[in-house]
C-alpha positions, -999 to 999 in steps of 0.1 A, spaced: -122 218 -581 -128 184 -602 -155 189 -627 -159 230 -622 -142 255 -641 -146 290 -629 -131 322 -647 -125 353 -637 -123 371 -669 -148 384 -697 -174 354 -707 -175 373 -746 -157 342 -767 -165 319 -741 -128 305 -755 -119 283 -725 -153 257 -736 -154 234 -764 -185 239 -786 -210 211 -788 -196 201 -753 -227 219 -727 -260 205 -716 -277 235 -703 -272 274 -700 -288 289 -667 -276 325 -664 -288 359 -643 -273 382 -669 -275 421 -664 -307 435 -669 -302 467 -684 -321 485 -660 -292 502 -642 -305 480 -608 -291 503 -576 -275 522 -598 -247 495 -608 -226 496 -636 -223 465 -647 -264 467 -652 -262 496 -675 -269 480 -705 -277 442 -718 -254 420 -725 -243 421 -763 -257 393 -790 -224 381 -790 -229 365 -760 -262 343 -767 -241 336 -803 -213 326 -783 -233 300 -760 -255 287 -788 -223 273 -804 -211 259 -770 -244 243 -761 -249 206 -776 -281 206 -800 -313 205 -783 -300 219 -752 -316 240 -734 -316 273 -714 -331 298 -688 -321 331 -690 -332 358 -660 -344 390 -673 -367 421 -660 -399 429 -671 -391 460 -685 -366 448 -712 -376 414 -710 -385 417 -752 -353 430 -757 -334 402 -741 -357 378 -761 -349 390 -796 -314 390 -788 -317 355 -780 -341 344 -807 -317 365 -834 -288 344 -821 -305 309 -831 -315 299 -794 -357 290 -797 -381 307 -772 -400 278 -756 -416 295 -727 -411 322 -697 -410 308 -660 -426 334 -633 -410 334 -597 -435 353 -582 -430 367 -547 -449 389 -525 -425 413 -508 -412 433 -537 -403 470 -535 -425 495 -555 -412 522 -579 -428 548 -576 -441 581 -558 -469 604 -550 -466 625 -581 -495 646 -570 -468 665 -545 -442 669 -580 -474 685 -593 -475 712 -565 -433 716 -570 -441 722 -606 -467 748 -598 -445 763 -569 -473 757 -542 -459 746 -509 -472 706 -497 -485 704 -469 -467 687 -439 -488 665 -423 -465 648 -395 -434 618 -395 -430 580 -399 -403 555 -392 -386 545 -429 -381 505 -424 -355 487 -452 -343 453 -449 -355 416 -438 -356 397 -408 -366 361 -408 -384 374 -376 -408 392 -395 -418 428 -399 -415 438 -360 -374 431 -359 -369 455 -392 -345 477 -385 -353 512 -382 -336 533 -406 -346 572 -404 -377 591 -394 -393 605 -424 -416 639 -429 -447 627 -444 -461 660 -471 -494 658 -488 -504 679 -517 -518 716 -508 -523 727 -549 -562 718 -561 -542 700 -591 -518 681 -564 -551 674 -542 -568 659 -574 -544 634 -585 -537 625 -548 -518 592 -540 -515 586 -581 -480 567 -590 -456 556 -615 -459 517 -615 -471 489 -596 -454 470 -570 -433 441 -589 -444 408 -575 -421 384 -603 -393 382 -623 -394 360 -653 -372 333 -667 -367 328 -701 -369 296 -712 -349 289 -744 -339 262 -765 -307 252 -788 -328 233 -827 -318 197 -825 -296 185 -852 -314 186 -884 -329 155 -897 -328 143 -861 -358 131 -843 -360 143 -802 -356 106 -795 -326 107 -817 -313 138 -803 -309 125 -768 -295 97 -780 -268 111 -798 -269 145 -778 -281 137 -742 -301 169 -745 -337 175 -762 -358 168 -733 -369 189 -699 -366 165 -671 -401 168 -658 -394 131 -636 -372 156 -613 -392 184 -606 -423 168 -599 -446 183 -572 -447 154 -545 -484 146 -532 -491 164 -496 -496 139 -467 -528 126 -469 -539 138 -502 -551 116 -527 -538 114 -568 -556 137 -593 -560 142 -627 -570 114 -656 -534 97 -655 -522 102 -617 -480 100 -619 -470 85 -585 -443 112 -577 -467 138 -583 -475 169 -608 -459 182 -635 -442 213 -622 -456 243 -634 -442 275 -653 -446 295 -621 -421 294 -586 -436 308 -558 -422 321 -524 -454 317 -504 -479 290 -509 -511 297 -531 -536 272 -542 -571 264 -557 -573 227 -545 -556 216 -577 -529 232 -586 -497 234 -568 -466 255 -569 -431 249 -560 -420 271 -530 -388 288 -533 -385 317 -506 -363 351 -514 -324 354 -500 -329 372 -467 -307 401 -452 -273 384 -437 -284 350 -452 -245 347 -459 -227 374 -435 -196 377 -470 -224 376 -499 -233 414 -506 -238 403 -539 -274 428 -548 -289 402 -569 -285 374 -553 -305 339 -567 -317 318 -542 -302 281 -549 -330 262 -543 -342 284 -573 -312 272 -591 -319 239 -579 -351 236 -598 -339 250 -629 -308 229 -625 -327 198 -621 -355 211 -647 -329 217 -671 -298 186 -665 -294 151 -654 -265 142 -632 -228 143 -647 -241 164 -676 -224 197 -672 -244 236 -665 -226 270 -682 -233 304 -665 -216 335 -683 -227 358 -659 -217 337 -627 -224 366 -604 -219 351 -565 -220 316 -576 -255 305 -567 -259 284 -599 -226 266 -592 -231 258 -555 -266 239 -568 -244 219 -596 -221 208 -573 -244 199 -545 -269 184 -576 -237 165 -592 -237 180 -624 -203 199 -639 -200 237 -637 -185 261 -660 -185 299 -650 -176 332 -653 -179 365 -637 -158 398 -648 -158 413 -612 -132 408 -593 -150 406 -561 -180 388 -569 -154 362 -583 -143 358 -551 -171 354 -532 -182 327 -557 -148 311 -552 -155 306 -516 -192 298 -518 -182 267 -540 -152 257 -522 -173 255 -496 -204 239 -510 -173 213 -523 -159 207 -488 
């Protein structure tokens, strides 16, 4: 596919990629949290892949690595130990996360050998519909229980965690070449800076320009990307909605990232004609974005079925 090279194999080694040839790393690796009990998410990636990626990146190149709150610190240590500089953490913020919790008061009843009381039934729904909650698919009717023990009643409604509302993206950079200034590094390698110009947030219609030195193309993007509008009259954020159910009927990848989100990262980290590496390609959102924005792409995906999905998505994007 022209400037697209994708491989259905392990990314460790990156044998097909020349050293110091890649302009940016954009990837959504395993988080190590056993998401939906998927086997490939049991552990964090081995640190070798980050050393391999560092060798393939040009000096000064940036990277965006998705992670999970619970193990983000471990991922950052692995990246830093491999030679990357931690520059920032972007937050992809959304409002429809699924709480990973339960009412612990019922567990207290069970521990005490007390039968919790029945309190009627409720409809259990799951999945997204673009028409809104009224069109959600009903999955089942469930019985609602309330604690019966004294201790259970005291702790009624207590849980084990908050509703997740953001996903972190670790922004890293390979050090620039020694003895070169940032400008000299950019001239030599084409890397070393973020593409602020292409990620500015345009002014809204009728809105006056703001700031002490307003730019005609709009505001500098923040390190927060949101799915819904949230403004205080001055700050504005990119809006990238989550992928809805059946958005692509053949793509069943459980952690599919929106192409618009990858567009933002692609434009922030690269310029047209530059090369992006994704060692954990999944169903190919980074590759689709790279093609649509006229970047070159190298991707790896070990799972055969996800690789087929990624290949199809990129072929359809090319067409």
